[in-house]
C-alpha positions as a Markdown table, in Angstrom:
| # | Residue | x | y | z |
|---|---|---|---|---|
| 1 | Met | 38.5 | 24.1 | -48.0 |
| 2 | Ala | 37.3 | 21.3 | -45.7 |
| 3 | Thr | 39.0 | 21.0 | -42.3 |
| 4 | Lys | 39.3 | 17.7 | -40.5 |
| 5 | Leu | 38.7 | 17.5 | -36.7 |
| 6 | Tyr | 39.7 | 14.9 | -34.2 |
| 7 | Val | 36.9 | 13.9 | -31.9 |
| 8 | Gly | 38.0 | 11.9 | -28.8 |
| 9 | Asn | 36.5 | 10.4 | -25.7 |
| 10 | Leu | 33.5 | 9.0 | -27.6 |
| 11 | Ser | 31.2 | 6.3 | -26.2 |
| 12 | Phe | 31.9 | 3.0 | -27.8 |
| 13 | Ser | 28.3 | 2.9 | -29.0 |
| 14 | Thr | 28.5 | 6.2 | -31.0 |
| 15 | Thr | 27.8 | 5.8 | -34.7 |
| 16 | Glu | 28.8 | 8.0 | -37.6 |
| 17 | Gly | 25.2 | 9.1 | -38.0 |
| 18 | Asp | 25.1 | 10.3 | -34.3 |
| 19 | Leu | 28.2 | 12.4 | -34.9 |
| 20 | Arg | 27.1 | 13.8 | -38.2 |
| 21 | Asp | 23.8 | 14.9 | -36.6 |
| 22 | Tyr | 25.6 | 16.4 | -33.6 |
| 23 | Phe | 28.1 | 18.4 | -35.6 |
| 24 | Ala | 25.6 | 19.6 | -38.2 |
| 25 | Ser | 24.6 | 22.4 | -35.9 |
| 26 | Cys | 28.0 | 24.0 | -36.5 |
| 27 | Gly | 27.8 | 23.8 | -40.3 |
| 28 | Thr | 28.2 | 21.3 | -43.2 |
| 29 | Val | 29.7 | 18.0 | -42.2 |
| 30 | Thr | 31.5 | 16.7 | -45.4 |
| 31 | Ser | 32.6 | 13.3 | -43.9 |
| 32 | Cys | 32.5 | 11.4 | -40.6 |
| 33 | Asn | 34.6 | 8.4 | -39.7 |
| 34 | Val | 34.5 | 6.5 | -36.4 |
| 35 | Ile | 37.7 | 4.6 | -36.0 |
| 36 | Met | 37.2 | 0.8 | -35.5 |
| 37 | Asp | 39.6 | -1.8 | -34.1 |
| 38 | Lys | 40.5 | -4.1 | -37.0 |
| 39 | Tyr | 40.5 | -7.2 | -34.8 |
| 40 | Thr | 37.4 | -6.8 | -32.7 |
| 41 | Asn | 35.4 | -4.5 | -35.1 |
| 42 | Lys | 34.5 | -2.3 | -32.1 |
| 43 | Ser | 34.9 | 1.5 | -31.8 |
| 44 | Arg | 38.2 | 2.7 | -30.5 |
| 45 | Gly | 36.6 | 5.7 | -28.9 |
| 46 | Phe | 37.6 | 8.4 | -31.4 |
| 47 | Ala | 36.6 | 9.7 | -34.8 |
| 48 | Phe | 37.4 | 12.2 | -37.5 |
| 49 | Val | 34.8 | 14.7 | -38.6 |
| 50 | Glu | 35.4 | 16.9 | -41.6 |
| 51 | Met | 33.7 | 20.3 | -41.7 |
| 52 | Gly | 33.0 | 22.3 | -44.9 |
| 53 | Thr | 35.0 | 25.4 | -44.0 |
| 54 | Gln | 37.6 | 26.6 | -41.5 |
| 55 | Glu | 35.1 | 28.8 | -39.9 |
| 56 | Glu | 32.7 | 25.9 | -39.3 |
| 57 | Ala | 35.5 | 23.9 | -37.9 |
| 58 | Asn | 36.5 | 26.7 | -35.5 |
| 59 | Lys | 32.8 | 27.0 | -34.4 |
| 60 | Ala | 32.7 | 23.2 | -33.8 |
| 61 | Ile | 35.8 | 23.3 | -31.7 |
| 62 | Ala | 34.6 | 26.2 | -29.7 |
| 63 | Glu | 31.1 | 24.7 | -29.1 |
| 64 | Lys | 31.8 | 21.0 | -28.8 |
| 65 | Asn | 35.2 | 20.7 | -27.1 |
| 66 | Gly | 34.4 | 19.7 | -23.5 |
| 67 | Ala | 30.7 | 19.4 | -24.2 |
| 68 | Asp | 28.7 | 16.4 | -23.0 |
| 69 | Phe | 27.8 | 13.9 | -25.7 |
| 70 | Gln | 26.1 | 10.6 | -24.8 |
| 71 | Gly | 27.4 | 11.0 | -21.2 |
| 72 | Arg | 31.0 | 11.7 | -22.1 |
| 73 | Ala | 32.9 | 15.0 | -22.3 |
| 74 | Leu | 34.2 | 15.3 | -25.8 |
| 75 | Thr | 37.7 | 16.3 | -26.9 |
| 76 | Val | 37.5 | 18.2 | -30.2 |
| 77 | Asn | 40.5 | 19.8 | -31.9 |
| 78 | Glu | 42.0 | 20.2 | -35.4 |
| 79 | Ala | 43.4 | 16.9 | -36.6 |
| 80 | Lys | 47.1 | 16.7 | -37.0 |
| 81 | Pro | 48.5 | 15.4 | -40.3 |
| 82 | Arg | 49.1 | 11.6 | -40.3 |
| 83 | Glu | 52.8 | 10.7 | -39.7 |
| 84 | Asp | 54.6 | 8.3 | -41.9 |
| 85 | Arg | 55.3 | 5.2 | -39.8 |
| 86 | Pro | 57.3 | 2.2 | -40.8 |
| 87 | Arg | 55.0 | -0.8 | -41.5 |
| 88 | Gly | 55.2 | -4.1 | -39.6 |
| 89 | Gly | 57.0 | -5.1 | -36.5 |
| 90 | Gly | 59.8 | -7.5 | -37.3 |
| 91 | Gly | 63.2 | -6.9 | -35.8 |
| 92 | Gly | 64.8 | -8.9 | -33.1 |
| 93 | Phe | 66.0 | -11.7 | -35.5 |
| 94 | Gly | 69.3 | -13.5 | -35.0 |
| 95 | Gly | 71.5 | -13.3 | -32.0 |
| 96 | Asp | 72.3 | -15.7 | -29.2 |
| 97 | Arg | 68.8 | -15.7 | -27.5 |
| 98 | Gly | 70.5 | -16.5 | -24.3 |
| 99 | Ser | 71.3 | -20.1 | -25.1 |
| 100 | Lys | 74.4 | -21.4 | -23.3 |
| 101 | Arg | 74.3 | -24.9 | -24.7 |
| 102 | Asp | 77.1 | -26.2 | -26.9 |
| 103 | Tyr | 75.6 | -28.3 | -29.8 |
| 104 | Arg | 78.9 | -29.8 | -31.3 |
């Protein structure tokens, strides 16, 4: 079963191909996803790399965590499951809003 890894402290110029090549020395990379900011379309400085097996993921963590990649010390660990978060902001509707005027 594939294991997803969190890879942090990436250079903002890192591509998915760069990461795929870098992690290939630890085993089969089944997927690679550099997270991009939806407004600026620039890298947010982290990615998720999925390794083919748990053993390959453990090897990648042992070898790549703290290692220098493109001038940055990487943070590599097993990705945590995504939390369910409420969508949207909202809130704060209604209320006095501090107005002290009388509009009668």
